[in-house]
C-alpha angles and dihedrals in degrees: 000000000000116000098219145348115267098184130050109256090216105047105006096240122143113274123227122212110233103173136038122187134188111212092196100058098014093237115157125195120193129193139090113300130175110220115232112253127224129192086239091064088078094057124102119234089255091054092048091050090049090050091051091049091046091053094044089052089048091240093296110145093197090061091045090051090055097043099042096032091228131133123251093250091053092049091047091051091050091050091049090050089051092049091051093046089055089054099253129126119248110237122236109269114235114231106253121188119177115230119254117246089261092050089046091054090048091051091051090047090051089051092048091050092048094243091125134027125249090253092052090050091051092051093048092047089053089052096251121138 
């Protein structure tokens, strides 16, 4: 999926483009060109494919789980690897624990009685504190 090599496969040095060619009009340009670099050049084909799937699924892990047949922890690890490969720092994950059915019923009862707001109920139902 990569367009060109950026490092020499023998010694690892940076490669320089010396020839550009248009297949439509048969124009050739020769010289020494430095290809533009992109943060995506560093990604493996697997990481690029994951990124494309992530975007296609609009970042929704539940859709990714279904389409790729992978668990949430596996998907999360792949996303973290992608974030690191792009040179970013992975944020600290907040501890999220889903409420039990009894806690869920209590949250909904608190909402019904007006003891908590709709937003507070949503957060608690998602396991946020």
